[in-house]
C-alpha positions as a Python dict, from the first residue, in 0.01 Angstrom:
ca = {
    (1, 'X'): (0, 0, 0),
    (2, 'X'): (-160, 42, -343),
    (3, 'X'): (-518, 164, -324),
    (4, 'X'): (-625, -134, -535),
    (5, 'X'): (-481, -365, -267),
    (6, 'X'): (-652, -207, 34),
    (7, 'X'): (-853, -481, 205),
    (8, 'X'): (-1228, -438, 217),
    (9, 'X'): (-1464, -596, 469),
    (10, 'X'): (-1828, -507, 512),
    (11, 'X'): (-1917, -344, 843),
    (12, 'X'): (-2260, -476, 930),
    (13, 'X'): (-2544, -298, 1099),
    (14, 'X'): (-2534, -566, 1370),
    (15, 'X'): (-2171, -477, 1454),
    (16, 'X'): (-2258, -108, 1457),
    (17, 'X'): (-2565, -160, 1673),
    (18, 'X'): (-2369, -361, 1930),
    (19, 'X'): (-2091, -104, 1968),
    (20, 'X'): (-2307, 207, 1949),
    (21, 'X'): (-2561, 87, 2203),
    (22, 'X'): (-2275, 14, 2442),
    (23, 'X'): (-2110, 352, 2379),
    (24, 'X'): (-2440, 537, 2426),
    (25, 'X'): (-2516, 347, 2748),
    (26, 'X'): (-2168, 413, 2891),
    (27, 'X'): (-2194, 782, 2802),
    (28, 'X'): (-2535, 821, 2966),
    (29, 'X'): (-2441, 626, 3277),
    (30, 'X'): (-2093, 778, 3323),
    (31, 'X'): (-2003, 918, 3661),
    (32, 'X'): (-1709, 1123, 3529),
    (33, 'X'): (-1578, 1298, 3222),
    (34, 'X'): (-1300, 1041, 3197),
    (35, 'X'): (-1549, 757, 3155),
    (36, 'X'): (-1721, 947, 2873),
    (37, 'X'): (-1388, 1006, 2699),
    (38, 'X'): (-1303, 636, 2727),
    (39, 'X'): (-1633, 549, 2559),
    (40, 'X'): (-1557, 809, 2292),
    (41, 'X'): (-1242, 618, 2192),
    (42, 'X'): (-1456, 312, 2129),
    (43, 'X'): (-1690, 523, 1913),
    (44, 'X'): (-1403, 675, 1714),
    (45, 'X'): (-1253, 334, 1638),
    (46, 'X'): (-1588, 208, 1509),
    (47, 'X'): (-1650, 520, 1305),
    (48, 'X'): (-1304, 500, 1148),
    (49, 'X'): (-1368, 140, 1046),
    (50, 'X'): (-1715, 216, 909),
    (51, 'X'): (-1608, 530, 721),
    (52, 'X'): (-1320, 342, 561),
    (53, 'X'): (-1536, 49, 452),
    (54, 'X'): (-1818, 262, 312),
    (55, 'X'): (-1572, 489, 131),
    (56, 'X'): (-1385, 194, -19),
    (57, 'X'): (-1707, 32, -137),
    (58, 'X'): (-1829, 354, -296),
    (59, 'X'): (-1495, 414, -467),
    (60, 'X'): (-1493, 65, -617),
    (61, 'X'): (-1854, 105, -726),
    (62, 'X'): (-1783, 443, -888),
    (63, 'X'): (-1493, 314, -1097),
    (64, 'X'): (-1730, 52, -1240),
    (65, 'X'): (-2097, 114, -1172),
    (66, 'X'): (-2193, -231, -1303),
    (67, 'X'): (-1961, -427, -1073),
    (68, 'X'): (-2222, -649, -910),
    (69, 'X'): (-2033, -699, -583),
    (70, 'X'): (-1969, -332, -514),
    (71, 'X'): (-2309, -226, -642),
    (72, 'X'): (-2450, -454, -374),
    (73, 'X'): (-2210, -317, -111),
    (74, 'X'): (-2296, 42, -197),
    (75, 'X'): (-2666, -46, -184),
    (76, 'X'): (-2609, -202, 159),
    (77, 'X'): (-2451, 116, 297),
    (78, 'X'): (-2728, 320, 136),
    (79, 'X'): (-2972, 96, 321),
    (80, 'X'): (-2805, 109, 663),
    (81, 'X'): (-2662, 461, 635),
    (82, 'X'): (-2966, 633, 786),
    (83, 'X'): (-2967, 388, 1078),
    (84, 'X'): (-2596, 452, 1136),
    (85, 'X'): (-2657, 827, 1126),
    (86, 'X'): (-2938, 789, 1377),
    (87, 'X'): (-2708, 598, 1616),
    (88, 'X'): (-2448, 871, 1580),
    (89, 'X'): (-2697, 1148, 1651),
    (90, 'X'): (-2826, 956, 1953),
    (91, 'X'): (-2467, 942, 2076),
    (92, 'X'): (-2417, 1313, 2007),
    (93, 'X'): (-2734, 1383, 2205),
    (94, 'X'): (-2596, 1185, 2498),
    (95, 'X'): (-2291, 1413, 2494),
    (96, 'X'): (-2497, 1729, 2452),
    (97, 'X'): (-2731, 1637, 2736),
    (98, 'X'): (-2456, 1511, 2966),
    (99, 'X'): (-2423, 1675, 3311),
    (100, 'X'): (-2050, 1689, 3226),
    (101, 'X'): (-2103, 1887, 2905),
    (102, 'X'): (-1919, 2202, 3015),
    (103, 'X'): (-1610, 2004, 3113),
    (104, 'X'): (-1631, 1797, 2794),
    (105, 'X'): (-1644, 2111, 2579),
    (106, 'X'): (-1338, 2243, 2757),
    (107, 'X'): (-1145, 1917, 2709),
    (108, 'X'): (-1261, 1869, 2352),
    (109, 'X'): (-1386, 2167, 2147),
    (110, 'X'): (-1680, 2410, 2143),
    (111, 'X'): (-1679, 2378, 1762),
    (112, 'X'): (-1720, 2003, 1797),
    (113, 'X'): (-2021, 2046, 2024),
    (114, 'X'): (-2173, 2303, 1790),
    (115, 'X'): (-2143, 2044, 1512),
    (116, 'X'): (-2321, 1791, 1736),
    (117, 'X'): (-2607, 2039, 1783),
    (118, 'X'): (-2640, 2089, 1408),
    (119, 'X'): (-2630, 1713, 1346),
    (120, 'X'): (-2910, 1661, 1596),
    (121, 'X'): (-3125, 1910, 1406),
    (122, 'X'): (-3062, 1718, 1082),
    (123, 'X'): (-3173, 1373, 1194),
    (124, 'X'): (-3476, 1196, 1332),
    (125, 'X'): (-3549, 825, 1355),
    (126, 'X'): (-3886, 904, 1198),
    (127, 'X'): (-3730, 988, 860),
    (128, 'X'): (-3509, 678, 821),
    (129, 'X'): (-3738, 514, 558),
    (130, 'X'): (-3740, 841, 361),
    (131, 'X'): (-3360, 864, 375),
    (132, 'X'): (-3333, 511, 236),
    (133, 'X'): (-3570, 605, -45),
    (134, 'X'): (-3363, 919, -115),
    (135, 'X'): (-3042, 715, -137),
    (136, 'X'): (-3200, 478, -388),
    (137, 'X'): (-3316, 766, -606),
    (138, 'X'): (-2971, 927, -599),
    (139, 'X'): (-2817, 596, -702),
    (140, 'X'): (-3069, 562, -985),
    (141, 'X'): (-2971, 907, -1116),
    (142, 'X'): (-2596, 834, -1082),
    (143, 'X'): (-2627, 509, -1272),
    (144, 'X'): (-2843, 672, -1541),
    (145, 'X'): (-2581, 941, -1601),
    (146, 'X'): (-2287, 699, -1582),
    (147, 'X'): (-2442, 466, -1839),
    (148, 'X'): (-2553, 739, -2080),
    (149, 'X'): (-2371, 740, -2415),
    (150, 'X'): (-2358, 1029, -2660),
    (151, 'X'): (-2323, 951, -3030),
    (152, 'X'): (-2088, 1209, -3178),
    (153, 'X'): (-1940, 1183, -3526),
    (154, 'X'): (-1974, 807, -3542),
    (155, 'X'): (-1853, 734, -3189),
    (156, 'X'): (-2045, 659, -2870),
    (157, 'X'): (-1886, 866, -2595),
    (158, 'X'): (-1933, 907, -2219),
    (159, 'X'): (-2039, 1260, -2128),
    (160, 'X'): (-1696, 1341, -1982),
    (161, 'X'): (-1531, 1268, -2319),
    (162, 'X'): (-1799, 1455, -2515),
    (163, 'X'): (-1732, 1754, -2288),
    (164, 'X'): (-1383, 1778, -2435),
    (165, 'X'): (-1546, 1904, -2756),
    (166, 'X'): (-1723, 2182, -2564),
    (167, 'X'): (-1388, 2359, -2559),
    (168, 'X'): (-1305, 2314, -2928),
    (169, 'X'): (-1175, 2626, -3102),
    (170, 'X'): (-1417, 2548, -3386),
    (171, 'X'): (-1757, 2700, -3313),
    (172, 'X'): (-1947, 2451, -3527),
    (173, 'X'): (-1786, 2162, -3337),
    (174, 'X'): (-1889, 2312, -3004),
    (175, 'X'): (-2243, 2368, -3127),
    (176, 'X'): (-2266, 2014, -3264),
    (177, 'X'): (-2137, 1864, -2936),
    (178, 'X'): (-2396, 2055, -2734),
    (179, 'X'): (-2669, 1953, -2977),
    (180, 'X'): (-2572, 1588, -2918),
    (181, 'X'): (-2579, 1652, -2544),
    (182, 'X'): (-2925, 1808, -2561),
    (183, 'X'): (-3079, 1546, -2787),
    (184, 'X'): (-2944, 1260, -2574),
    (185, 'X'): (-3064, 1415, -2250),
    (186, 'X'): (-3404, 1466, -2408),
    (187, 'X'): (-3426, 1092, -2475),
    (188, 'X'): (-3403, 1045, -2098),
    (189, 'X'): (-3628, 1338, -2008),
    (190, 'X'): (-3901, 1128, -1847),
    (191, 'X'): (-3656, 963, -1607),
    (192, 'X'): (-3464, 1284, -1532),
    (193, 'X'): (-3787, 1468, -1446),
    (194, 'X'): (-3935, 1177, -1250),
    (195, 'X'): (-3624, 1112, -1039),
    (196, 'X'): (-3584, 1478, -946),
    (197, 'X'): (-3953, 1522, -870),
    (198, 'X'): (-3944, 1221, -639),
    (199, 'X'): (-3626, 1352, -472),
    (200, 'X'): (-3783, 1693, -410),
    (201, 'X'): (-4092, 1538, -255),
    (202, 'X'): (-3914, 1286, -36),
    (203, 'X'): (-3685, 1561, 95),
    (204, 'X'): (-3983, 1790, 154),
    (205, 'X'): (-4159, 1508, 337),
    (206, 'X'): (-3860, 1453, 566),
    (207, 'X'): (-3843, 1822, 652),
    (208, 'X'): (-4212, 1844, 737),
    (209, 'X'): (-4199, 1531, 951),
    (210, 'X'): (-3928, 1706, 1155),
    (211, 'X'): (-4134, 2023, 1192),
    (212, 'X'): (-3957, 2241, 935),
    (213, 'X'): (-4149, 2457, 689),
    (214, 'X'): (-3965, 2303, 394),
    (215, 'X'): (-3642, 2127, 305),
    (216, 'X'): (-3429, 2443, 294),
    (217, 'X'): (-3373, 2461, 669),
    (218, 'X'): (-3317, 2087, 698),
    (219, 'X'): (-3083, 2100, 398),
    (220, 'X'): (-2864, 2356, 572),
    (221, 'X'): (-2843, 2141, 884),
    (222, 'X'): (-2757, 1837, 671),
    (223, 'X'): (-2470, 2031, 519),
    (224, 'X'): (-2334, 2091, 870),
    (225, 'X'): (-2324, 2469, 835),
    (226, 'X'): (-2152, 2611, 1145),
    (227, 'X'): (-2098, 2978, 1070),
    (228, 'X'): (-2362, 3099, 824),
    (229, 'X'): (-2731, 3057, 752),
    (230, 'X'): (-2990, 3115, 482),
    (231, 'X'): (-3009, 3491, 543),
    (232, 'X'): (-2631, 3526, 513),
    (233, 'X'): (-2635, 3330, 188),
    (234, 'X'): (-2907, 3562, 58),
    (235, 'X'): (-2682, 3860, 140),
    (236, 'X'): (-2392, 3687, -37),
    (237, 'X'): (-2615, 3620, -338),
    (238, 'X'): (-2698, 3990, -355),
    (239, 'X'): (-2327, 4074, -343),
    (240, 'X'): (-2277, 3845, -643),
    (241, 'X'): (-2570, 3997, -832),
    (242, 'X'): (-2468, 4356, -766),
    (243, 'X'): (-2087, 4346, -782),
    (244, 'X'): (-1984, 4036, -978),
    (245, 'X'): (-2251, 3978, -1245),
    (246, 'X'): (-2203, 4309, -1434),
    (247, 'X'): (-1825, 4267, -1442),
    (248, 'X'): (-1838, 3904, -1556),
    (249, 'X'): (-2097, 3979, -1825),
    (250, 'X'): (-1892, 4269, -1958),
    (251, 'X'): (-1566, 4072, -1955),
    (252, 'X'): (-1714, 3767, -2125),
    (253, 'X'): (-1893, 3972, -2390),
    (254, 'X'): (-1576, 4169, -2465),
    (255, 'X'): (-1374, 3851, -2476),
    (256, 'X'): (-1616, 3689, -2722),
    (257, 'X'): (-1564, 3978, -2960),
    (258, 'X'): (-1203, 3864, -2993),
    (259, 'X'): (-1350, 3557, -3165),
    (260, 'X'): (-1577, 3768, -3381),
    (261, 'X'): (-1876, 3648, -3179),
    (262, 'X'): (-2154, 3902, -3131),
    (263, 'X'): (-2436, 3654, -3063),
    (264, 'X'): (-2305, 3486, -2747),
    (265, 'X'): (-2447, 3133, -2724),
    (266, 'X'): (-2418, 2880, -2443),
    (267, 'X'): (-2183, 2672, -2655),
    (268, 'X'): (-1943, 2969, -2667),
    (269, 'X'): (-1905, 2986, -2290),
    (270, 'X'): (-1641, 2713, -2264),
    (271, 'X'): (-1377, 2886, -2477),
    (272, 'X'): (-1181, 3192, -2373),
    (273, 'X'): (-857, 3205, -2575),
    (274, 'X'): (-869, 3290, -2950),
    (275, 'X'): (-728, 2999, -3145),
    (276, 'X'): (-844, 2755, -2880),
    (277, 'X'): (-800, 2723, -2508),
    (278, 'X'): (-466, 2570, -2408),
    (279, 'X'): (-451, 2197, -2360),
    (280, 'X'): (-192, 2011, -2155),
    (281, 'X'): (113, 1884, -2341),
    (282, 'X'): (230, 1526, -2321),
    (283, 'X'): (-84, 1357, -2196),
    (284, 'X'): (-147, 1183, -1865),
    (285, 'X'): (214, 1080, -1804),
    (286, 'X'): (339, 1437, -1834),
    (287, 'X'): (61, 1569, -1609),
    (288, 'X'): (160, 1337, -1326),
    (289, 'X'): (533, 1390, -1376),
    (290, 'X'): (479, 1766, -1373),
    (291, 'X'): (258, 1740, -1065),
    (292, 'X'): (537, 1561, -880),
    (293, 'X'): (786, 1835, -977),
    (294, 'X'): (543, 2108, -875),
    (295, 'X'): (460, 1970, -532),
    (296, 'X'): (827, 1903, -462),
    (297, 'X'): (902, 2267, -539),
    (298, 'X'): (618, 2400, -322),
    (299, 'X'): (712, 2260, 18),
    (300, 'X'): (847, 1952, 198),
    (301, 'X'): (493, 1865, 310),
    (302, 'X'): (350, 1873, -41),
    (303, 'X'): (648, 1675, -173),
    (304, 'X'): (586, 1390, 72),
    (305, 'X'): (216, 1404, -10),
    (306, 'X'): (247, 1368, -388),
    (307, 'X'): (504, 1091, -356),
    (308, 'X'): (265, 894, -137),
    (309, 'X'): (-28, 949, -377),
    (310, 'X'): (166, 838, -686),
    (311, 'X'): (338, 543, -520),
    (312, 'X'): (2, 414, -397),
    (313, 'X'): (-175, 461, -734),
    (314, 'X'): (-428, 687, -563),
    (315, 'X'): (-567, 830, -889),
    (316, 'X'): (-818, 686, -1138),
    (317, 'X'): (-845, 934, -1423),
    (318, 'X'): (-924, 737, -1740),
    (319, 'X'): (-1272, 790, -1890),
    (320, 'X'): (-1464, 475, -1974),
    (321, 'X'): (-1817, 345, -2002),
    (322, 'X'): (-1993, 273, -1671),
    (323, 'X'): (-1748, 480, -1471),
    (324, 'X'): (-1909, 752, -1258),
    (325, 'X'): (-1908, 1066, -1471),
    (326, 'X'): (-1783, 1331, -1229),
    (327, 'X'): (-1477, 1378, -1016),
    (328, 'X'): (-1411, 1363, -646),
    (329, 'X'): (-1157, 1319, -370),
    (330, 'X'): (-1225, 1086, -81),
    (331, 'X'): (-1015, 926, 188),
    (332, 'X'): (-990, 595, 370),
    (333, 'X'): (-927, 701, 731),
    (334, 'X'): (-801, 367, 863),
    (335, 'X'): (-519, 381, 608),
    (336, 'X'): (-471, 762, 611),
    (337, 'X'): (-503, 738, 234),
    (338, 'X'): (-673, 995, 9),
    (339, 'X'): (-801, 888, -334),
    (340, 'X'): (-894, 1089, -643),
    (341, 'X'): (-1134, 990, -922),
    (342, 'X'): (-1161, 1194, -1242),
    (343, 'X'): (-1230, 1156, -1613),
    (344, 'X'): (-948, 1297, -1827),
    (345, 'X'): (-1060, 1430, -2166),
    (346, 'X'): (-754, 1612, -2297),
    (347, 'X'): (-859, 1959, -2179),
    (348, 'X'): (-712, 2190, -1918),
    (349, 'X'): (-958, 2032, -1677),
    (350, 'X'): (-721, 1737, -1658),
    (351, 'X'): (-462, 1960, -1493),
    (352, 'X'): (-725, 2087, -1251),
    (353, 'X'): (-744, 1730, -1118),
    (354, 'X'): (-386, 1748, -987),
    (355, 'X'): (-446, 2095, -845),
    (356, 'X'): (-812, 2111, -732),
    (357, 'X'): (-877, 1750, -629),
    (358, 'X'): (-520, 1720, -505),
    (359, 'X'): (-584, 2028, -292),
    (360, 'X'): (-851, 1826, -112),
    (361, 'X'): (-620, 1527, -84),
    (362, 'X'): (-332, 1740, 46),
    (363, 'X'): (-557, 1872, 321),
    (364, 'X'): (-664, 1517, 413),
    (365, 'X'): (-294, 1428, 432),
    (366, 'X'): (-215, 1728, 653),
    (367, 'X'): (-496, 1668, 903),
    (368, 'X'): (-490, 1286, 915),
    (369, 'X'): (-369, 1295, 1277),
    (370, 'X'): (-572, 1596, 1393),
    (371, 'X'): (-774, 1532, 1709),
    (372, 'X'): (-1108, 1597, 1544),
    (373, 'X'): (-1039, 1484, 1188),
    (374, 'X'): (-1284, 1194, 1215),
    (375, 'X'): (-1561, 1409, 1362),
    (376, 'X'): (-1515, 1732, 1170),
    (377, 'X'): (-1286, 1655, 879),
    (378, 'X'): (-1150, 1989, 765),
    (379, 'X'): (-1465, 2171, 879),
    (380, 'X'): (-1750, 2261, 644),
    (381, 'X'): (-1753, 2200, 272),
    (382, 'X'): (-1687, 2570, 209),
    (383, 'X'): (-1358, 2517, 397),
    (384, 'X'): (-1279, 2204, 196),
    (385, 'X'): (-1340, 2383, -133),
    (386, 'X'): (-1122, 2673, -23),
    (387, 'X'): (-834, 2427, 8),
    (388, 'X'): (-887, 2293, -344),
    (389, 'X'): (-965, 2615, -529),
    (390, 'X'): (-679, 2799, -365),
    (391, 'X'): (-437, 2523, -462),
    (392, 'X'): (-539, 2579, -825),
    (393, 'X'): (-405, 2933, -794),
    (394, 'X'): (-93, 2841, -597),
    (395, 'X'): (-7, 2613, -891),
    (396, 'X'): (14, 2910, -1130),
    (397, 'X'): (395, 2954, -1118),
    (398, 'X'): (436, 2594, -1235),
    (399, 'X'): (197, 2596, -1529),
    (400, 'X'): (477, 2595, -1786),
    (401, 'X'): (539, 2233, -1684),
    (402, 'X'): (185, 2143, -1792),
    (403, 'X'): (122, 2382, -2082),
    (404, 'X'): (464, 2476, -2211),
    (405, 'X'): (458, 2801, -2409),
    (406, 'X'): (82, 2832, -2346),
    (407, 'X'): (116, 2869, -1968),
    (408, 'X'): (24, 3239, -1976),
    (409, 'X'): (-286, 3157, -2179),
    (410, 'X'): (-384, 2899, -1920),
    (411, 'X'): (-350, 3147, -1633),
    (412, 'X'): (-573, 3401, -1808),
    (413, 'X'): (-828, 3135, -1904),
    (414, 'X'): (-827, 2989, -1552),
    (415, 'X'): (-879, 3325, -1383),
    (416, 'X'): (-1160, 3432, -1616),
    (417, 'X'): (-1331, 3091, -1595),
    (418, 'X'): (-1307, 3094, -1216),
    (419, 'X'): (-1445, 3448, -1201),
    (420, 'X'): (-1724, 3352, -1442),
    (421, 'X'): (-1813, 3059, -1220),
    (422, 'X'): (-1934, 3285, -939),
    (423, 'X'): (-2265, 3380, -1107),
    (424, 'X'): (-2323, 3026, -1237),
    (425, 'X'): (-2268, 2864, -898),
    (426, 'X'): (-2507, 3115, -746),
    (427, 'X'): (-2774, 3014, -999),
    (428, 'X'): (-2740, 2650, -895),
    (429, 'X'): (-2788, 2734, -528),
    (430, 'X'): (-3069, 2987, -580),
    (431, 'X'): (-3251, 2741, -806),
    (432, 'X'): (-3249, 2483, -526),
    (433, 'X'): (-3378, 2734, -270),
    (434, 'X'): (-3672, 2823, -491),
    (435, 'X'): (-3748, 2463, -588),
    (436, 'X'): (-3754, 2339, -230),
    (437, 'X'): (-3959, 2639, -118),
    (438, 'X'): (-4211, 2540, -391),
    (439, 'X'): (-4190, 2158, -404),
    (440, 'X'): (-4502, 2115, -617),
    (441, 'X'): (-4361, 2298, -918),
    (442, 'X'): (-4403, 2106, -1243),
    (443, 'X'): (-4102, 2006, -1454),
    (444, 'X'): (-4184, 2283, -1701),
    (445, 'X'): (-4202, 2538, -1420),
    (446, 'X'): (-3861, 2427, -1290),
    (447, 'X'): (-3712, 2463, -1639),
    (448, 'X'): (-3866, 2809, -1675),
    (449, 'X'): (-3721, 2906, -1336),
    (450, 'X'): (-3374, 2799, -1448),
    (451, 'X'): (-3399, 3014, -1762),
    (452, 'X'): (-3517, 3310, -1554),
    (453, 'X'): (-3217, 3280, -1320),
    (454, 'X'): (-2982, 3246, -1618),
    (455, 'X'): (-3120, 3577, -1745),
    (456, 'X'): (-3057, 3743, -1408),
    (457, 'X'): (-2708, 3610, -1336),
    (458, 'X'): (-2568, 3538, -1684),
    (459, 'X'): (-2752, 3786, -1908),
    (460, 'X'): (-2485, 3763, -2177),
    (461, 'X'): (-2566, 3397, -2259),
    (462, 'X'): (-2837, 3272, -2496),
    (463, 'X'): (-2963, 2912, -2518),
    (464, 'X'): (-3172, 2988, -2827),
    (465, 'X'): (-3166, 2719, -3093),
    (466, 'X'): (-3006, 2452, -2874),
    (467, 'X'): (-3204, 2126, -2869),
    (468, 'X'): (-3361, 2059, -2528),
    (469, 'X'): (-3123, 2294, -2345),
    (470, 'X'): (-3311, 2600, -2475),
    (471, 'X'): (-3605, 2483, -2263),
    (472, 'X'): (-3408, 2548, -1944),
    (473, 'X'): (-3281, 2197, -1874),
    (474, 'X'): (-2911, 2270, -1830),
    (475, 'X'): (-2949, 2195, -1456),
    (476, 'X'): (-3027, 1827, -1521),
    (477, 'X'): (-2664, 1731, -1574),
    (478, 'X'): (-2537, 1937, -1281),
    (479, 'X'): (-2509, 1628, -1066),
    (480, 'X'): (-2495, 1814, -732),
    (481, 'X'): (-2855, 1929, -778),
    (482, 'X'): (-2976, 1572, -765),
    (483, 'X'): (-2714, 1417, -539),
    (484, 'X'): (-2601, 1682, -288),
    (485, 'X'): (-2862, 1955, -233),
    (486, 'X'): (-2725, 2293, -119),
    (487, 'X'): (-2364, 2183, -160),
    (488, 'X'): (-2295, 2409, -459),
    (489, 'X'): (-2284, 2743, -281),
    (490, 'X'): (-1980, 2612, -94),
    (491, 'X'): (-1789, 2624, -423),
    (492, 'X'): (-1893, 2984, -478),
    (493, 'X'): (-1802, 3096, -127),
    (494, 'X'): (-1471, 2913, -154),
    (495, 'X'): (-1394, 3070, -491),
    (496, 'X'): (-1409, 3416, -336),
    (497, 'X'): (-1164, 3302, -67),
    (498, 'X'): (-939, 3145, -330),
    (499, 'X'): (-928, 3475, -521),
    (500, 'X'): (-813, 3642, -200),
    (501, 'X'): (-529, 3391, -175),
    (502, 'X'): (-446, 3449, -545),
    (503, 'X'): (-432, 3825, -501),
    (504, 'X'): (-216, 3782, -189),
    (505, 'X'): (17, 3544, -375),
    (506, 'X'): (68, 3804, -648),
    (507, 'X'): (214, 4034, -384),
    (508, 'X'): (408, 3780, -172),
    (509, 'X'): (379, 3416, -277),
    (510, 'X'): (569, 3267, 18),
    (511, 'X'): (365, 3459, 275),
    (512, 'X'): (37, 3367, 103),
    (513, 'X'): (133, 2998, 85),
    (514, 'X'): (232, 2998, 451),
    (515, 'X'): (-112, 3143, 535),
    (516, 'X'): (-271, 2876, 317),
    (517, 'X'): (-86, 2596, 498),
    (518, 'X'): (-195, 2736, 834),
    (519, 'X'): (-554, 2761, 706),
    (520, 'X'): (-539, 2398, 588),
    (521, 'X'): (-373, 2249, 896),
    (522, 'X'): (-644, 2379, 1130),
    (523, 'X'): (-881, 2106, 1014),
    (524, 'X'): (-1214, 2148, 1188),
    (525, 'X'): (-1071, 2335, 1484),
    (526, 'X'): (-1204, 2671, 1361),
    (527, 'X'): (-1508, 2770, 1153),
    (528, 'X'): (-1459, 2909, 803),
    (529, 'X'): (-1531, 3274, 880),
    (530, 'X'): (-1272, 3269, 1162),
    (531, 'X'): (-1020, 3097, 936),
    (532, 'X'): (-1071, 3370, 676),
    (533, 'X'): (-1025, 3644, 935),
    (534, 'X'): (-708, 3478, 1063),
    (535, 'X'): (-578, 3468, 705),
    (536, 'X'): (-649, 3842, 675),
    (537, 'X'): (-961, 3826, 454),
    (538, 'X'): (-1313, 3966, 494),
    (539, 'X'): (-1592, 3705, 494),
    (540, 'X'): (-1803, 3752, 177),
    (541, 'X'): (-2138, 3787, 358),
    (542, 'X'): (-2067, 4145, 456),
    (543, 'X'): (-2258, 4386, 228),
    (544, 'X'): (-2020, 4520, -35),
    (545, 'X'): (-1751, 4264, 54),
    (546, 'X'): (-1709, 4161, -311),
    (547, 'X'): (-1694, 4508, -461),
    (548, 'X'): (-1321, 4557, -404),
    (549, 'X'): (-1251, 4195, -497),
    (550, 'X'): (-1427, 4239, -831),
    (551, 'X'): (-1217, 4544, -907),
    (552, 'X'): (-889, 4375, -814),
    (553, 'X'): (-967, 4060, -1013),
    (554, 'X'): (-1064, 4266, -1318),
    (555, 'X'): (-736, 4458, -1290),
    (556, 'X'): (-541, 4132, -1262),
    (557, 'X'): (-718, 3992, -1567),
    (558, 'X'): (-629, 4301, -1765),
    (559, 'X'): (-266, 4269, -1653),
    (560, 'X'): (-231, 3901, -1757),
    (561, 'X'): (-450, 3914, -2066),
    (562, 'X'): (-306, 3731, -2366),
}
């Protein structure tokens, strides 16, 4: 069935209350494990229906953020979401506290029960009003960014389209585009600062109501982290600072010299190939035709997947006013249907949609019938991002279909951009740690903090002379910082894993892809660090774990340099 034809029906809080109260009662009063498992089937059916409805409503809102019906539906789920989460955690607690817990863990999964424990630490009925307030603030930010227009050379453009000029081979064009970005953001400075300040304080308030020192610990529990904590992330951050930052800074500075650039500015960071970074040939139609050919060549599983996605029109990639400005993959569990939203702008990023986002969707396709797919999905977000970022690299042999004679240029650009992302992603995460540890920072202090971290992790970049952005405000259009606190480090962790898969594929592609499929099929049955070990890789929290990786990636970049 076409995604546009999938039926939508609101799931009301009254329906949820009726079922969940019955499930919780049956679980608490059960006289056997079998009775608890029977009640669990009732819970899973409800959750599948609710997850599908809320995902459908959000998707239809995000493709048109002024659609009054779906704005109202999204607002409804924002309103009841905390209550639903509280019912779920109450149910999880009934399982955790059950006298049959040991037998349940054996029949189900220790990983599943660990996830229940983490969920219980992330939720309290006391914070429901604060969660509703948080959801409203996130929606206000999303709608502000989606409706923002940037006047560039006589046209009013959405940010996603303006971003296409950030990769122009003409330095003056790049500078002008970033100046437009900065000036337009500055016009909305009061709202951007106010919304974030209110988000920081409502999140801090929730954490303190639950007995935590600040939002950092609660934020980790909300992300469902099952195999690493704040101290391990700090060790990973130090690995990035010590072993990745110097190499990235040297490589990017040396690469800029190929353009004749000796004063590396922020607006130079988006371009890697002299003469202009490669752009896909043939437009949207060729990208999707090439994606079908690529996935058919990869494996029977990926062939069936891409056919299903294209036949069901499971992509929305055209940029337009009032469309949500980012990109994502979601799924509608009742229909076993993934969906991808993006904003094509004519750059290589368009191809990343059918590799990165499709990597997420391919995983959702592979695990749709897994026992714990509803509860655990594919595991943590670091696991999900490993699927997507690794698929970007497994697509390398097929890049001639997308870029023609510039395929080699794309591979070099992609590898260097991905490697350069590691310090940037670390800045985003570290910034959030420091902000939530010091929630009363002023807007100016937050901007100064961002500039300080830029100097530590990307010392080769200067923001000098760039309207608004030179004040340290680049973080304000990194939507995760507002919408999904502490998510961003998952991208960084996953990127290190993806590089391991890339390096393995350079030695034996078929073996590496087979390991990738096994990694992806596990769903939430194993935690990320165990999945990495099974694939033959060292988790990146170990001191010095990235030193060898940095050396191997640098050698690969030198080998494929164009």
